[in-house]
TORDRENSE-665204 format. One record per atom (N, C-alpha, C, O): residue number from 1; atom name; x, y, z. Coordinates in Angstrom, 3 decimals, m for minus. Layout:
BEGIN
<atom i="NUM" at="CA" X="X" Y="Y" Z="Z"/>
...
END
This chain:
BEGIN
<atom i="1" at="N" X="37.911" Y="90.150" Z="m8.500"/>
<atom i="1" at="CA" X="37.376" Y="88.827" Z="m8.234"/>
<atom i="1" at="C" X="36.087" Y="89.009" Z="m7.438"/>
<atom i="1" at="O" X="36.069" Y="89.661" Z="m6.394"/>
<atom i="2" at="N" X="35.035" Y="88.432" Z="m7.943"/>
<atom i="2" at="CA" X="33.730" Y="88.511" Z="m7.290"/>
<atom i="2" at="C" X="33.443" Y="87.218" Z="m6.535"/>
<atom i="2" at="O" X="33.798" Y="86.124" Z="m6.973"/>
<atom i="3" at="N" X="32.788" Y="87.379" Z="m5.385"/>
<atom i="3" at="CA" X="32.386" Y="86.247" Z="m4.560"/>
<atom i="3" at="C" X="30.868" Y="86.177" Z="m4.523"/>
<atom i="3" at="O" X="30.193" Y="87.186" Z="m4.316"/>
<atom i="4" at="N" X="30.342" Y="84.986" Z="m4.726"/>
<atom i="4" at="CA" X="28.905" Y="84.763" Z="m4.589"/>
<atom i="4" at="C" X="28.714" Y="83.515" Z="m3.742"/>
<atom i="4" at="O" X="29.260" Y="82.451" Z="m4.034"/>
<atom i="5" at="N" X="27.929" Y="83.670" Z="m2.691"/>
<atom i="5" at="CA" X="27.635" Y="82.543" Z="m1.795"/>
<atom i="5" at="C" X="26.124" Y="82.354" Z="m1.735"/>
<atom i="5" at="O" X="25.390" Y="83.293" Z="m1.429"/>
<atom i="6" at="N" X="25.665" Y="81.155" Z="m2.024"/>
<atom i="6" at="CA" X="24.257" Y="80.805" Z="m1.904"/>
<atom i="6" at="C" X="24.198" Y="79.393" Z="m1.342"/>
<atom i="6" at="O" X="24.874" Y="78.486" Z="m1.827"/>
<atom i="7" at="N" X="23.367" Y="79.221" Z="m0.300"/>
<atom i="7" at="CA" X="23.242" Y="77.919" Z="0.356"/>
<atom i="7" at="C" X="24.634" Y="77.361" Z="0.624"/>
<atom i="7" at="O" X="25.442" Y="78.028" Z="1.269"/>
<atom i="8" at="N" X="24.927" Y="76.186" Z="0.158"/>
<atom i="8" at="CA" X="26.245" Y="75.586" Z="0.379"/>
<atom i="8" at="C" X="27.098" Y="75.673" Z="m0.891"/>
<atom i="8" at="O" X="27.687" Y="74.685" Z="m1.330"/>
<atom i="9" at="N" X="27.150" Y="76.873" Z="m1.468"/>
<atom i="9" at="CA" X="27.988" Y="77.023" Z="m2.649"/>
<atom i="9" at="C" X="28.774" Y="78.327" Z="m2.582"/>
<atom i="9" at="O" X="28.295" Y="79.347" Z="m2.087"/>
<atom i="10" at="N" X="29.986" Y="78.257" Z="m3.093"/>
<atom i="10" at="CA" X="30.868" Y="79.407" Z="m3.216"/>
<atom i="10" at="C" X="31.274" Y="79.498" Z="m4.682"/>
<atom i="10" at="O" X="31.730" Y="78.525" Z="m5.282"/>
<atom i="11" at="N" X="31.096" Y="80.686" Z="m5.239"/>
<atom i="11" at="CA" X="31.450" Y="80.911" Z="m6.639"/>
<atom i="11" at="C" X="32.363" Y="82.124" Z="m6.717"/>
<atom i="11" at="O" X="32.009" Y="83.205" Z="m6.247"/>
<atom i="12" at="N" X="33.532" Y="81.946" Z="m7.307"/>
<atom i="12" at="CA" X="34.463" Y="83.037" Z="m7.538"/>
<atom i="12" at="C" X="34.532" Y="83.295" Z="m9.035"/>
<atom i="12" at="O" X="34.765" Y="82.378" Z="m9.823"/>
<atom i="13" at="N" X="34.325" Y="84.560" Z="m9.425"/>
<atom i="13" at="CA" X="34.402" Y="84.943" Z="m10.843"/>
<atom i="13" at="C" X="35.571" Y="85.901" Z="m11.020"/>
<atom i="13" at="O" X="35.657" Y="86.924" Z="m10.339"/>
<atom i="14" at="N" X="36.457" Y="85.567" Z="m11.927"/>
<atom i="14" at="CA" X="37.683" Y="86.322" Z="m12.125"/>
<atom i="14" at="C" X="37.679" Y="87.065" Z="m13.461"/>
<atom i="14" at="O" X="37.380" Y="86.484" Z="m14.504"/>
<atom i="15" at="N" X="38.016" Y="88.355" Z="m13.415"/>
<atom i="15" at="CA" X="38.222" Y="89.132" Z="m14.636"/>
<atom i="15" at="C" X="39.540" Y="88.679" Z="m15.262"/>
<atom i="15" at="O" X="40.330" Y="87.978" Z="m14.630"/>
<atom i="16" at="N" X="39.762" Y="89.082" Z="m16.494"/>
<atom i="16" at="CA" X="41.002" Y="88.723" Z="m17.191"/>
<atom i="16" at="C" X="42.226" Y="89.190" Z="m16.384"/>
<atom i="16" at="O" X="43.208" Y="88.457" Z="m16.263"/>
<atom i="17" at="N" X="42.160" Y="90.403" Z="m15.838"/>
<atom i="17" at="CA" X="43.293" Y="90.912" Z="m15.049"/>
<atom i="17" at="C" X="43.510" Y="90.073" Z="m13.784"/>
<atom i="17" at="O" X="44.647" Y="89.902" Z="m13.344"/>
<atom i="18" at="N" X="42.428" Y="89.550" Z="m13.201"/>
<atom i="18" at="CA" X="42.552" Y="88.668" Z="m12.036"/>
<atom i="18" at="C" X="43.275" Y="87.375" Z="m12.409"/>
<atom i="18" at="O" X="44.145" Y="86.901" Z="m11.678"/>
<atom i="19" at="N" X="42.902" Y="86.817" Z="m13.553"/>
<atom i="19" at="CA" X="43.527" Y="85.575" Z="m14.015"/>
<atom i="19" at="C" X="45.009" Y="85.814" Z="m14.290"/>
<atom i="19" at="O" X="45.847" Y="84.975" Z="m13.958"/>
<atom i="20" at="N" X="45.336" Y="86.960" Z="m14.899"/>
<atom i="20" at="CA" X="46.739" Y="87.296" Z="m15.161"/>
<atom i="20" at="C" X="47.526" Y="87.418" Z="m13.855"/>
<atom i="20" at="O" X="48.645" Y="86.915" Z="m13.754"/>
<atom i="21" at="N" X="46.943" Y="88.084" Z="m12.857"/>
<atom i="21" at="CA" X="47.597" Y="88.227" Z="m11.557"/>
<atom i="21" at="C" X="47.758" Y="86.869" Z="m10.880"/>
<atom i="21" at="O" X="48.810" Y="86.580" Z="m10.310"/>
<atom i="22" at="N" X="46.729" Y="86.041" Z="m10.938"/>
<atom i="22" at="CA" X="46.804" Y="84.703" Z="m10.349"/>
<atom i="22" at="C" X="47.933" Y="83.899" Z="m10.984"/>
<atom i="22" at="O" X="48.672" Y="83.210" Z="m10.281"/>
<atom i="23" at="N" X="48.073" Y="83.980" Z="m12.305"/>
<atom i="23" at="CA" X="49.137" Y="83.256" Z="m12.998"/>
<atom i="23" at="C" X="50.522" Y="83.732" Z="m12.539"/>
<atom i="23" at="O" X="51.438" Y="82.928" Z="m12.367"/>
<atom i="24" at="N" X="50.659" Y="85.035" Z="m12.344"/>
<atom i="24" at="CA" X="51.956" Y="85.612" Z="m11.980"/>
<atom i="24" at="C" X="52.265" Y="85.469" Z="m10.486"/>
<atom i="24" at="O" X="53.355" Y="85.039" Z="m10.108"/>
<atom i="25" at="N" X="51.291" Y="85.833" Z="m9.644"/>
<atom i="25" at="CA" X="51.525" Y="85.886" Z="m8.202"/>
<atom i="25" at="C" X="51.114" Y="84.608" Z="m7.466"/>
<atom i="25" at="O" X="51.547" Y="84.360" Z="m6.341"/>
<atom i="26" at="N" X="50.264" Y="83.794" Z="m8.125"/>
<atom i="26" at="CA" X="49.715" Y="82.560" Z="m7.545"/>
<atom i="26" at="C" X="48.798" Y="82.840" Z="m6.347"/>
<atom i="26" at="O" X="48.611" Y="81.991" Z="m5.475"/>
<atom i="27" at="N" X="48.221" Y="84.078" Z="m6.331"/>
<atom i="27" at="CA" X="47.448" Y="84.488" Z="m5.166"/>
<atom i="27" at="C" X="46.599" Y="85.713" Z="m5.512"/>
<atom i="27" at="O" X="47.074" Y="86.643" Z="m6.163"/>
<atom i="28" at="N" X="45.348" Y="85.705" Z="m5.073"/>
<atom i="28" at="CA" X="44.466" Y="86.877" Z="m5.141"/>
<atom i="28" at="C" X="43.804" Y="87.021" Z="m3.781"/>
<atom i="28" at="O" X="43.456" Y="86.023" Z="m3.150"/>
<atom i="29" at="N" X="43.627" Y="88.255" Z="m3.325"/>
<atom i="29" at="CA" X="43.008" Y="88.485" Z="m2.030"/>
<atom i="29" at="C" X="42.114" Y="89.717" Z="m2.096"/>
<atom i="29" at="O" X="42.478" Y="90.732" Z="m2.690"/>
<atom i="30" at="N" X="40.945" Y="89.615" Z="m1.483"/>
<atom i="30" at="CA" X="39.985" Y="90.715" Z="m1.421"/>
<atom i="30" at="C" X="39.587" Y="90.908" Z="0.041"/>
<atom i="30" at="O" X="39.445" Y="89.941" Z="0.790"/>
<atom i="31" at="N" X="39.411" Y="92.157" Z="0.432"/>
<atom i="31" at="CA" X="38.977" Y="92.493" Z="1.777"/>
<atom i="31" at="C" X="37.874" Y="93.540" Z="1.666"/>
<atom i="31" at="O" X="38.037" Y="94.559" Z="0.995"/>
<atom i="32" at="N" X="36.752" Y="93.279" Z="2.328"/>
<atom i="32" at="CA" X="35.618" Y="94.199" Z="2.331"/>
<atom i="32" at="C" X="35.420" Y="94.693" Z="3.754"/>
<atom i="32" at="O" X="35.153" Y="93.904" Z="4.660"/>
<atom i="33" at="N" X="35.554" Y="96.008" Z="3.951"/>
<atom i="33" at="CA" X="35.419" Y="96.583" Z="5.281"/>
<atom i="33" at="C" X="33.977" Y="96.884" Z="5.646"/>
<atom i="33" at="O" X="33.158" Y="97.200" Z="4.784"/>
<atom i="34" at="N" X="33.679" Y="96.784" Z="6.923"/>
<atom i="34" at="CA" X="32.350" Y="97.082" Z="7.454"/>
<atom i="34" at="C" X="32.479" Y="98.067" Z="8.609"/>
<atom i="34" at="O" X="33.539" Y="98.165" Z="9.226"/>
<atom i="35" at="N" X="31.404" Y="98.798" Z="8.906"/>
<atom i="35" at="CA" X="31.438" Y="99.687" Z="10.071"/>
<atom i="35" at="C" X="31.818" Y="98.900" Z="11.327"/>
<atom i="35" at="O" X="31.450" Y="97.736" Z="11.483"/>
<atom i="36" at="N" X="32.544" Y="99.544" Z="12.197"/>
<atom i="36" at="CA" X="32.982" Y="98.879" Z="13.423"/>
<atom i="36" at="C" X="34.319" Y="98.175" Z="13.279"/>
<atom i="36" at="O" X="34.810" Y="97.576" Z="14.236"/>
<atom i="37" at="N" X="34.916" Y="98.240" Z="12.091"/>
<atom i="37" at="CA" X="36.238" Y="97.664" Z="11.883"/>
<atom i="37" at="C" X="36.264" Y="96.211" Z="11.464"/>
<atom i="37" at="O" X="37.343" Y="95.628" Z="11.354"/>
<atom i="38" at="N" X="35.106" Y="95.604" Z="11.224"/>
<atom i="38" at="CA" X="35.073" Y="94.200" Z="10.796"/>
<atom i="38" at="C" X="35.378" Y="94.104" Z="9.298"/>
<atom i="38" at="O" X="35.112" Y="95.037" Z="8.540"/>
<atom i="39" at="N" X="35.934" Y="92.978" Z="8.888"/>
<atom i="39" at="CA" X="36.265" Y="92.744" Z="7.489"/>
<atom i="39" at="C" X="35.804" Y="91.361" Z="7.059"/>
<atom i="39" at="O" X="35.875" Y="90.404" Z="7.831"/>
<atom i="40" at="N" X="35.337" Y="91.265" Z="5.841"/>
<atom i="40" at="CA" X="35.124" Y="89.984" Z="5.175"/>
<atom i="40" at="C" X="36.313" Y="89.825" Z="4.246"/>
<atom i="40" at="O" X="36.570" Y="90.691" Z="3.410"/>
<atom i="41" at="N" X="37.033" Y="88.736" Z="4.387"/>
<atom i="41" at="CA" X="38.214" Y="88.505" Z="3.562"/>
<atom i="41" at="C" X="38.052" Y="87.188" Z="2.817"/>
<atom i="41" at="O" X="37.577" Y="86.194" Z="3.366"/>
<atom i="42" at="N" X="38.460" Y="87.207" Z="1.553"/>
<atom i="42" at="CA" X="38.495" Y="85.960" Z="0.799"/>
<atom i="42" at="C" X="39.681" Y="85.977" Z="m0.142"/>
<atom i="42" at="O" X="40.134" Y="87.030" Z="m0.593"/>
<atom i="43" at="N" X="40.170" Y="84.778" Z="m0.426"/>
<atom i="43" at="CA" X="41.362" Y="84.658" Z="m1.256"/>
<atom i="43" at="C" X="41.276" Y="83.424" Z="m2.144"/>
<atom i="43" at="O" X="40.537" Y="82.477" Z="m1.873"/>
<atom i="44" at="N" X="42.054" Y="83.474" Z="m3.208"/>
<atom i="44" at="CA" X="42.218" Y="82.344" Z="m4.112"/>
<atom i="44" at="C" X="43.713" Y="82.131" Z="m4.247"/>
<atom i="44" at="O" X="44.454" Y="83.062" Z="m4.562"/>
<atom i="45" at="N" X="44.155" Y="80.905" Z="m4.009"/>
<atom i="45" at="CA" X="45.580" Y="80.587" Z="m4.059"/>
<atom i="45" at="C" X="45.836" Y="79.379" Z="m4.942"/>
<atom i="45" at="O" X="45.031" Y="78.450" Z="m5.000"/>
<atom i="46" at="N" X="46.959" Y="79.407" Z="m5.622"/>
<atom i="46" at="CA" X="47.482" Y="78.213" Z="m6.271"/>
<atom i="46" at="C" X="48.423" Y="77.591" Z="m5.253"/>
<atom i="46" at="O" X="49.341" Y="78.251" Z="m4.766"/>
<atom i="47" at="N" X="48.197" Y="76.321" Z="m4.932"/>
<atom i="47" at="CA" X="48.935" Y="75.692" Z="m3.833"/>
<atom i="47" at="C" X="49.296" Y="74.250" Z="m4.169"/>
<atom i="47" at="O" X="48.857" Y="73.699" Z="m5.179"/>
<atom i="48" at="N" X="50.091" Y="73.668" Z="m3.315"/>
<atom i="48" at="CA" X="50.474" Y="72.256" Z="m3.446"/>
<atom i="48" at="C" X="49.388" Y="71.387" Z="m2.807"/>
<atom i="48" at="O" X="49.584" Y="70.808" Z="m1.738"/>
<atom i="49" at="N" X="48.250" Y="71.311" Z="m3.481"/>
<atom i="49" at="CA" X="47.130" Y="70.484" Z="m3.025"/>
<atom i="49" at="C" X="46.749" Y="69.544" Z="m4.162"/>
<atom i="49" at="O" X="47.057" Y="69.807" Z="m5.325"/>
<atom i="50" at="N" X="46.079" Y="68.448" Z="m3.821"/>
<atom i="50" at="CA" X="45.702" Y="67.457" Z="m4.833"/>
<atom i="50" at="C" X="44.448" Y="67.838" Z="m5.601"/>
<atom i="50" at="O" X="44.312" Y="67.505" Z="m6.778"/>
<atom i="51" at="N" X="43.520" Y="68.544" Z="m4.934"/>
<atom i="51" at="CA" X="42.284" Y="68.978" Z="m5.573"/>
<atom i="51" at="C" X="41.859" Y="70.302" Z="m4.944"/>
<atom i="51" at="O" X="42.473" Y="70.758" Z="m3.980"/>
<atom i="52" at="N" X="40.832" Y="70.906" Z="m5.476"/>
<atom i="52" at="CA" X="40.357" Y="72.178" Z="m4.950"/>
<atom i="52" at="C" X="39.971" Y="72.004" Z="m3.485"/>
<atom i="52" at="O" X="39.280" Y="71.052" Z="m3.122"/>
<atom i="53" at="N" X="40.425" Y="72.935" Z="m2.648"/>
<atom i="53" at="CA" X="40.127" Y="72.922" Z="m1.220"/>
<atom i="53" at="C" X="39.458" Y="74.234" Z="m0.814"/>
<atom i="53" at="O" X="39.671" Y="75.274" Z="m1.437"/>
<atom i="54" at="N" X="38.658" Y="74.166" Z="0.228"/>
<atom i="54" at="CA" X="38.050" Y="75.354" Z="0.823"/>
<atom i="54" at="C" X="38.319" Y="75.325" Z="2.316"/>
<atom i="54" at="O" X="38.096" Y="74.316" Z="2.984"/>
<atom i="55" at="N" X="38.804" Y="76.454" Z="2.830"/>
<atom i="55" at="CA" X="39.116" Y="76.564" Z="4.251"/>
<atom i="55" at="C" X="38.506" Y="77.864" Z="4.762"/>
<atom i="55" at="O" X="38.581" Y="78.895" Z="4.095"/>
<atom i="56" at="N" X="37.904" Y="77.811" Z="5.947"/>
<atom i="56" at="CA" X="37.416" Y="79.018" Z="6.599"/>
<atom i="56" at="C" X="38.068" Y="79.087" Z="7.966"/>
<atom i="56" at="O" X="37.858" Y="78.210" Z="8.804"/>
<atom i="57" at="N" X="38.867" Y="80.139" Z="8.197"/>
<atom i="57" at="CA" X="39.602" Y="80.258" Z="9.446"/>
<atom i="57" at="C" X="39.796" Y="81.734" Z="9.776"/>
<atom i="57" at="O" X="40.247" Y="82.507" Z="8.931"/>
<atom i="58" at="N" X="39.457" Y="82.126" Z="11.001"/>
<atom i="58" at="CA" X="39.619" Y="83.508" Z="11.456"/>
<atom i="58" at="C" X="38.986" Y="84.524" Z="10.502"/>
<atom i="58" at="O" X="39.571" Y="85.572" Z="10.228"/>
<atom i="59" at="N" X="37.802" Y="84.213" Z="10.003"/>
<atom i="59" at="CA" X="37.077" Y="85.139" Z="9.145"/>
<atom i="59" at="C" X="37.568" Y="85.203" Z="7.716"/>
<atom i="59" at="O" X="37.152" Y="86.087" Z="6.966"/>
<atom i="60" at="N" X="38.436" Y="84.298" Z="7.318"/>
<atom i="60" at="CA" X="38.990" Y="84.270" Z="5.970"/>
<atom i="60" at="C" X="38.494" Y="83.040" Z="5.218"/>
<atom i="60" at="O" X="38.659" Y="81.912" Z="5.682"/>
<atom i="61" at="N" X="37.887" Y="83.265" Z="4.056"/>
<atom i="61" at="CA" X="37.525" Y="82.172" Z="3.148"/>
<atom i="61" at="C" X="38.707" Y="81.993" Z="2.208"/>
<atom i="61" at="O" X="39.081" Y="82.923" Z="1.493"/>
<atom i="62" at="N" X="39.288" Y="80.819" Z="2.205"/>
<atom i="62" at="CA" X="40.449" Y="80.535" Z="1.365"/>
<atom i="62" at="C" X="40.122" Y="79.367" Z="0.439"/>
<atom i="62" at="O" X="39.814" Y="78.265" Z="0.892"/>
<atom i="63" at="N" X="40.194" Y="79.624" Z="m0.850"/>
<atom i="63" at="CA" X="40.013" Y="78.578" Z="m1.857"/>
<atom i="63" at="C" X="41.388" Y="78.302" Z="m2.446"/>
<atom i="63" at="O" X="42.085" Y="79.218" Z="m2.882"/>
<atom i="64" at="N" X="41.768" Y="77.031" Z="m2.453"/>
<atom i="64" at="CA" X="43.092" Y="76.641" Z="m2.946"/>
<atom i="64" at="C" X="42.943" Y="75.733" Z="m4.157"/>
<atom i="64" at="O" X="42.163" Y="74.781" Z="m4.153"/>
<atom i="65" at="N" X="43.704" Y="76.048" Z="m5.181"/>
<atom i="65" at="CA" X="43.674" Y="75.298" Z="m6.432"/>
<atom i="65" at="C" X="44.957" Y="74.507" Z="m6.589"/>
<atom i="65" at="O" X="46.033" Y="75.005" Z="m6.259"/>
<atom i="66" at="N" X="44.862" Y="73.266" Z="m7.096"/>
<atom i="66" at="CA" X="46.085" Y="72.501" Z="m7.368"/>
<atom i="66" at="C" X="46.872" Y="73.167" Z="m8.500"/>
<atom i="66" at="O" X="46.302" Y="73.582" Z="m9.508"/>
<atom i="67" at="N" X="48.173" Y="73.258" Z="m8.317"/>
<atom i="67" at="CA" X="49.019" Y="74.026" Z="m9.240"/>
<atom i="67" at="C" X="48.903" Y="73.568" Z="m10.694"/>
<atom i="67" at="O" X="48.696" Y="74.396" Z="m11.581"/>
<atom i="68" at="N" X="49.033" Y="72.274" Z="m10.952"/>
<atom i="68" at="CA" X="49.012" Y="71.815" Z="m12.346"/>
<atom i="68" at="C" X="47.663" Y="72.085" Z="m13.011"/>
<atom i="68" at="O" X="47.621" Y="72.543" Z="m14.153"/>
<atom i="69" at="N" X="46.572" Y="71.811" Z="m12.320"/>
<atom i="69" at="CA" X="45.238" Y="72.035" Z="m12.879"/>
<atom i="69" at="C" X="44.967" Y="73.530" Z="m13.064"/>
<atom i="69" at="O" X="44.363" Y="73.932" Z="m14.058"/>
<atom i="70" at="N" X="45.409" Y="74.349" Z="m12.113"/>
<atom i="70" at="CA" X="45.195" Y="75.795" Z="m12.198"/>
<atom i="70" at="C" X="45.928" Y="76.386" Z="m13.397"/>
<atom i="70" at="O" X="45.363" Y="77.201" Z="m14.125"/>
<atom i="71" at="N" X="47.162" Y="75.989" Z="m13.606"/>
<atom i="71" at="CA" X="47.928" Y="76.550" Z="m14.721"/>
<atom i="71" at="C" X="47.356" Y="76.103" Z="m16.068"/>
<atom i="71" at="O" X="47.357" Y="76.880" Z="m17.024"/>
<atom i="72" at="N" X="46.869" Y="74.868" Z="m16.157"/>
<atom i="72" at="CA" X="46.193" Y="74.409" Z="m17.377"/>
<atom i="72" at="C" X="44.944" Y="75.247" Z="m17.631"/>
<atom i="72" at="O" X="44.697" Y="75.672" Z="m18.760"/>
<atom i="73" at="N" X="44.159" Y="75.485" Z="m16.584"/>
<atom i="73" at="CA" X="42.928" Y="76.265" Z="m16.694"/>
<atom i="73" at="C" X="43.222" Y="77.702" Z="m17.117"/>
<atom i="73" at="O" X="42.538" Y="78.243" Z="m17.985"/>
<atom i="74" at="N" X="44.226" Y="78.319" Z="m16.516"/>
<atom i="74" at="CA" X="44.593" Y="79.707" Z="m16.815"/>
<atom i="74" at="C" X="44.949" Y="79.872" Z="m18.289"/>
<atom i="74" at="O" X="44.574" Y="80.871" Z="m18.902"/>
<atom i="75" at="N" X="45.655" Y="78.924" Z="m18.859"/>
<atom i="75" at="CA" X="46.152" Y="79.056" Z="m20.233"/>
<atom i="75" at="C" X="45.225" Y="78.449" Z="m21.286"/>
<atom i="75" at="O" X="45.554" Y="78.446" Z="m22.472"/>
<atom i="76" at="N" X="44.076" Y="77.940" Z="m20.863"/>
<atom i="76" at="CA" X="43.157" Y="77.303" Z="m21.813"/>
<atom i="76" at="C" X="41.905" Y="78.148" Z="m22.022"/>
<atom i="76" at="O" X="41.741" Y="79.204" Z="m21.411"/>
<atom i="77" at="N" X="41.037" Y="77.670" Z="m22.885"/>
<atom i="77" at="CA" X="39.732" Y="78.295" Z="m23.113"/>
<atom i="77" at="C" X="38.688" Y="77.797" Z="m22.111"/>
<atom i="77" at="O" X="37.548" Y="78.260" Z="m22.120"/>
<atom i="78" at="N" X="39.074" Y="76.862" Z="m21.254"/>
<atom i="78" at="CA" X="38.164" Y="76.329" Z="m20.239"/>
<atom i="78" at="C" X="37.689" Y="77.464" Z="m19.339"/>
<atom i="78" at="O" X="38.496" Y="78.268" Z="m18.872"/>
<atom i="79" at="N" X="36.382" Y="77.529" Z="m19.095"/>
<atom i="79" at="CA" X="35.804" Y="78.634" Z="m18.329"/>
<atom i="79" at="C" X="35.870" Y="78.387" Z="m16.828"/>
<atom i="79" at="O" X="36.213" Y="79.297" Z="m16.072"/>
<atom i="80" at="N" X="35.550" Y="77.178" Z="m16.382"/>
<atom i="80" at="CA" X="35.430" Y="76.970" Z="m14.949"/>
<atom i="80" at="C" X="36.127" Y="75.728" Z="m14.428"/>
<atom i="80" at="O" X="36.421" Y="74.785" Z="m15.163"/>
<atom i="81" at="N" X="36.376" Y="75.769" Z="m13.134"/>
<atom i="81" at="CA" X="36.875" Y="74.617" Z="m12.378"/>
<atom i="81" at="C" X="35.938" Y="74.453" Z="m11.199"/>
<atom i="81" at="O" X="35.558" Y="75.440" Z="m10.569"/>
<atom i="82" at="N" X="35.557" Y="73.214" Z="m10.889"/>
<atom i="82" at="CA" X="34.620" Y="73.025" Z="m9.789"/>
<atom i="82" at="C" X="34.966" Y="71.793" Z="m8.966"/>
<atom i="82" at="O" X="35.716" Y="70.913" Z="m9.388"/>
<atom i="83" at="N" X="34.391" Y="71.774" Z="m7.787"/>
<atom i="83" at="CA" X="34.616" Y="70.661" Z="m6.856"/>
<atom i="83" at="C" X="33.459" Y="70.617" Z="m5.883"/>
<atom i="83" at="O" X="32.985" Y="71.662" Z="m5.436"/>
<atom i="84" at="N" X="33.001" Y="69.438" Z="m5.553"/>
<atom i="84" at="CA" X="32.029" Y="69.245" Z="m4.488"/>
<atom i="84" at="C" X="32.750" Y="68.571" Z="m3.328"/>
<atom i="84" at="O" X="33.406" Y="67.542" Z="m3.487"/>
<atom i="85" at="N" X="32.605" Y="69.188" Z="m2.152"/>
<atom i="85" at="CA" X="33.304" Y="68.704" Z="m0.958"/>
<atom i="85" at="C" X="32.268" Y="68.265" Z="0.067"/>
<atom i="85" at="O" X="31.384" Y="69.037" Z="0.438"/>
<atom i="86" at="N" X="32.382" Y="67.026" Z="0.520"/>
<atom i="86" at="CA" X="31.447" Y="66.545" Z="1.533"/>
<atom i="86" at="C" X="31.836" Y="67.122" Z="2.895"/>
<atom i="86" at="O" X="32.999" Y="67.070" Z="3.298"/>
<atom i="87" at="N" X="30.854" Y="67.665" Z="3.587"/>
<atom i="87" at="CA" X="31.052" Y="68.248" Z="4.909"/>
<atom i="87" at="C" X="30.823" Y="67.190" Z="5.983"/>
<atom i="87" at="O" X="30.186" Y="66.171" Z="5.714"/>
<atom i="88" at="N" X="31.333" Y="67.414" Z="7.198"/>
<atom i="88" at="CA" X="31.194" Y="66.407" Z="8.269"/>
<atom i="88" at="C" X="29.748" Y="66.002" Z="8.550"/>
<atom i="88" at="O" X="29.500" Y="64.875" Z="8.978"/>
<atom i="89" at="N" X="28.786" Y="66.908" Z="8.314"/>
<atom i="89" at="CA" X="27.378" Y="66.585" Z="8.593"/>
<atom i="89" at="C" X="26.680" Y="65.929" Z="7.407"/>
<atom i="89" at="O" X="25.467" Y="65.721" Z="7.432"/>
<atom i="90" at="N" X="27.459" Y="65.600" Z="6.356"/>
<atom i="90" at="CA" X="26.894" Y="64.929" Z="5.193"/>
<atom i="90" at="C" X="26.429" Y="65.863" Z="4.091"/>
<atom i="90" at="O" X="26.122" Y="65.408" Z="2.990"/>
<atom i="91" at="N" X="26.371" Y="67.162" Z="4.364"/>
<atom i="91" at="CA" X="26.002" Y="68.112" Z="3.316"/>
<atom i="91" at="C" X="27.165" Y="68.266" Z="2.332"/>
<atom i="91" at="O" X="28.275" Y="67.796" Z="2.584"/>
<atom i="92" at="N" X="26.892" Y="68.924" Z="1.219"/>
<atom i="92" at="CA" X="27.896" Y="69.138" Z="0.179"/>
<atom i="92" at="C" X="28.166" Y="70.629" Z="0.033"/>
<atom i="92" at="O" X="27.233" Y="71.427" Z="m0.049"/>
<atom i="93" at="N" X="29.438" Y="71.004" Z="0.001"/>
<atom i="93" at="CA" X="29.861" Y="72.364" Z="m0.315"/>
<atom i="93" at="C" X="30.321" Y="72.360" Z="m1.763"/>
<atom i="93" at="O" X="31.254" Y="71.641" Z="m2.121"/>
<atom i="94" at="N" X="29.668" Y="73.164" Z="m2.597"/>
<atom i="94" at="CA" X="30.036" Y="73.267" Z="m4.010"/>
<atom i="94" at="C" X="30.931" Y="74.481" Z="m4.222"/>
<atom i="94" at="O" X="30.604" Y="75.587" Z="m3.793"/>
<atom i="95" at="N" X="32.055" Y="74.266" Z="m4.885"/>
<atom i="95" at="CA" X="33.007" Y="75.333" Z="m5.189"/>
<atom i="95" at="C" X="33.072" Y="75.480" Z="m6.704"/>
<atom i="95" at="O" X="33.223" Y="74.489" Z="m7.419"/>
<atom i="96" at="N" X="32.958" Y="76.704" Z="m7.194"/>
<atom i="96" at="CA" X="33.106" Y="76.991" Z="m8.619"/>
<atom i="96" at="C" X="33.998" Y="78.211" Z="m8.769"/>
<atom i="96" at="O" X="33.726" Y="79.263" Z="m8.191"/>
<atom i="97" at="N" X="35.061" Y="78.066" Z="m9.547"/>
<atom i="97" at="CA" X="35.952" Y="79.171" Z="m9.883"/>
<atom i="97" at="C" X="35.869" Y="79.310" Z="m11.389"/>
<atom i="97" at="O" X="36.120" Y="78.353" Z="m12.122"/>
<atom i="98" at="N" X="35.514" Y="80.518" Z="m11.859"/>
<atom i="98" at="CA" X="35.334" Y="80.671" Z="m13.300"/>
<atom i="98" at="C" X="35.842" Y="82.001" Z="m13.815"/>
<atom i="98" at="O" X="35.918" Y="82.993" Z="m13.090"/>
<atom i="99" at="N" X="36.184" Y="81.987" Z="m15.083"/>
<atom i="99" at="CA" X="36.598" Y="83.188" Z="m15.775"/>
<atom i="99" at="C" X="35.339" Y="83.997" Z="m16.115"/>
<atom i="99" at="O" X="34.332" Y="83.439" Z="m16.551"/>
<atom i="100" at="N" X="35.408" Y="85.296" Z="m15.915"/>
<atom i="100" at="CA" X="34.289" Y="86.200" Z="m16.187"/>
<atom i="100" at="C" X="34.751" Y="87.192" Z="m17.253"/>
<atom i="100" at="O" X="34.888" Y="88.388" Z="m16.997"/>
<atom i="101" at="N" X="34.986" Y="86.661" Z="m18.457"/>
<atom i="101" at="CA" X="35.473" Y="87.487" Z="m19.553"/>
<atom i="101" at="C" X="34.309" Y="87.956" Z="m20.411"/>
<atom i="101" at="O" X="33.331" Y="87.225" Z="m20.570"/>
<atom i="102" at="N" X="34.395" Y="89.166" Z="m20.970"/>
<atom i="102" at="CA" X="33.339" Y="89.635" Z="m21.870"/>
<atom i="102" at="C" X="33.222" Y="88.731" Z="m23.098"/>
<atom i="102" at="O" X="34.219" Y="88.208" Z="m23.595"/>
<atom i="103" at="N" X="32.001" Y="88.559" Z="m23.572"/>
<atom i="103" at="CA" X="31.771" Y="87.763" Z="m24.780"/>
<atom i="103" at="C" X="32.306" Y="88.539" Z="m25.986"/>
<atom i="103" at="O" X="32.272" Y="89.769" Z="m26.022"/>
<atom i="104" at="N" X="32.797" Y="87.790" Z="m26.964"/>
<atom i="104" at="CA" X="33.318" Y="88.427" Z="m28.191"/>
<atom i="104" at="C" X="32.210" Y="88.537" Z="m29.214"/>
<atom i="104" at="O" X="32.434" Y="89.042" Z="m30.315"/>
END
């Protein structure tokens, strides 16, 4: 699972094996280590939420997908799921989760 952050946007791209794991485990997690013992951690979860959520807590970026929508997306030809979330200061955080499968 690849993470791309630009301005107020987060984009997660999942390989076929990532999508298969997400369907089975309902969870993906990545940790990137840095010198000095620091880590960047991000995860994608299928959860009991109404719409796509983004949470940042204790250095962890957590994107949560609603279970019914996530399972439909996993089993369909649909490439991406997205959500725009209004932030307290009026800015918008854009979330995009997409399949990154090779073209046929």
